[in-house]
C-alpha positions in Angstrom: 5.8 25.4 -7.8 5.4 21.7 -6.9 4.0 20.9 -10.4 6.9 22.5 -12.1 9.4 20.5 -10.0 7.5 17.3 -10.6 7.4 18.0 -14.4 11.2 18.5 -14.5 11.8 15.3 -12.6 9.5 13.4 -15.0 11.3 14.9 -18.0 14.7 13.9 -16.6 13.5 10.3 -15.9 12.2 10.1 -19.5 15.5 11.3 -20.8 17.3 8.6 -18.7 15.0 5.9 -20.0 15.7 7.0 -23.6 19.4 7.0 -23.0 19.2 3.5 -21.4 17.2 2.2 -24.4 19.7 3.6 -26.8 22.6 2.1 -24.9 20.9 -1.3 -24.8 20.2 -1.2 -28.5 23.8 -0.5 -29.3 25.0 -3.3 -27.0 22.6 -5.7 -28.6 23.8 -4.7 -32.1 27.4 -5.2 -31.0 26.7 -8.7 -29.7 24.9 -9.6 -32.8 27.7 -8.4 -35.0 30.3 -10.5 -33.1 28.4 -13.8 -33.6 29.9 -16.2 -36.1 27.8 -16.9 -39.2 25.8 -20.1 -39.1 27.0 -22.8 -41.4 23.9 -23.7 -43.2 23.8 -26.9 -45.3 21.9 -27.2 -48.5 19.5 -29.6 -46.8 18.0 -28.8 -43.4 18.4 -31.3 -40.6 15.4 -33.6 -40.1 13.1 -32.7 -37.3 12.5 -36.2 -36.1 15.0 -39.0 -35.3 12.8 -41.4 -37.4 13.2 -39.2 -40.4 17.0 -39.1 -39.9 17.1 -42.9 -39.6 15.1 -43.3 -42.8 17.4 -40.9 -44.6 20.5 -42.8 -43.4 19.1 -46.2 -44.3 18.0 -45.0 -47.7 21.4 -43.6 -48.4 23.1 -46.9 -47.3 20.6 -49.0 -49.2 19.7 -51.0 -46.1 16.0 -50.4 -46.2 15.6 -53.5 -48.4 17.1 -55.7 -45.7 14.9 -54.3 -42.9 11.7 -54.3 -44.9 9.8 -51.6 -46.7 7.5 -50.6 -43.7 10.1 -48.7 -41.7 
């Protein structure tokens, strides 16, 4: 009788775990759906500040004043 009782408790625990997983999945989907879409520009942001400085200087035409070895 003990093994039957233990088996039923184990089945109930597995059912609780599945229900919790389903609830968490639905909550995660709801949070993801509420997020605002990202505004992605045509050009990705530079990864390094030096690259950003070079891009700005190139756009301003100031690289000639500072030298070509920036």
